[in-house]
C-alpha positions as CSV (number, residue, x, y, z in Angstrom):
1,X,0.0,0.0,0.0
2,X,2.9,2.3,0.7
3,X,4.0,1.9,-2.9
4,X,0.8,3.6,-4.2
5,X,1.7,6.8,-2.3
6,X,4.8,7.0,-4.4
7,X,3.3,5.8,-7.7
8,X,0.3,8.3,-7.8
9,X,2.5,11.4,-7.7
10,X,4.9,9.9,-10.1
11,X,2.2,9.1,-12.6
12,X,0.6,12.5,-12.2
13,X,4.0,14.1,-12.9
14,X,4.5,11.8,-15.9
15,X,1.1,12.7,-17.3
16,X,1.8,16.4,-16.8
17,X,5.0,16.0,-18.6
18,X,3.3,14.3,-21.5
19,X,0.7,17.1,-21.8
20,X,3.5,19.8,-21.8
21,X,5.5,17.9,-24.5
22,X,2.3,17.5,-26.6
23,X,1.5,21.2,-26.4
24,X,5.0,22.2,-27.3
25,X,5.0,19.9,-30.3
26,X,1.7,21.3,-31.5
27,X,2.9,24.8,-31.1
28,X,6.2,24.2,-33.0
29,X,4.4,22.7,-36.0
30,X,5.1,19.0,-35.7
31,X,1.5,18.2,-36.7
32,X,1.1,20.7,-39.5
33,X,1.8,18.5,-42.5
34,X,0.5,15.1,-41.8
35,X,-0.2,14.2,-45.5
36,X,3.2,15.2,-46.7
37,X,5.0,12.4,-45.0
38,X,2.3,9.9,-46.1
39,X,2.6,10.9,-49.8
40,X,6.4,11.2,-49.8
41,X,6.7,7.5,-50.2
42,X,5.3,7.8,-53.7
43,X,8.0,10.2,-54.9
44,X,11.3,9.1,-56.4
45,X,14.3,9.1,-54.1
46,X,17.0,11.5,-55.0
47,X,20.4,10.5,-54.0
48,X,23.6,12.7,-54.3
49,X,25.2,9.9,-56.4
50,X,22.4,10.3,-59.0
51,X,23.0,14.1,-59.2
52,X,26.7,13.6,-59.7
53,X,26.2,10.9,-62.5
54,X,23.7,13.3,-64.2
55,X,26.2,16.2,-64.0
56,X,29.0,14.0,-65.4
57,X,26.7,12.9,-68.3
58,X,25.9,16.6,-69.0
59,X,29.5,17.5,-69.0
60,X,30.4,14.7,-71.3
61,X,27.5,15.6,-73.6
62,X,28.6,19.3,-73.6
63,X,32.2,18.3,-74.5
64,X,30.9,16.1,-77.3
65,X,28.7,18.9,-78.6
66,X,31.6,21.3,-78.5
67,X,33.9,18.9,-80.4
68,X,31.2,18.4,-83.0
69,X,30.7,22.1,-83.4
70,X,34.4,22.7,-83.6
71,X,34.8,19.9,-86.2
72,X,31.9,21.4,-88.2
73,X,33.5,24.8,-88.1
74,X,36.8,23.3,-89.3
75,X,35.1,21.5,-92.1
76,X,33.4,24.7,-93.3
77,X,36.7,26.5,-93.2
78,X,38.4,23.7,-95.2
79,X,35.5,23.7,-97.7
80,X,35.7,27.5,-98.1
81,X,39.4,27.2,-98.8
82,X,39.1,24.3,-101.3
83,X,36.3,25.9,-103.4
84,X,37.7,27.3,-106.7
85,X,36.9,30.9,-107.6
């Protein structure tokens, strides 16, 4: 019976602490976007490795395009020089 005299105040303190934490969480916005987390599972994951790979592909494509443009310019210069007047 003596244990109950210690458990009752401890449970009241614990309950008060839970209510205070719940109020703090509600005021700080933890419950504002409940659907966002639920719908986030349907979105594609974006990893930094994917971005780096895409950037490398873009750089390689740009270099290839620049080489092609440079080769086309060189060909046009050669064809201008080789045309008889």
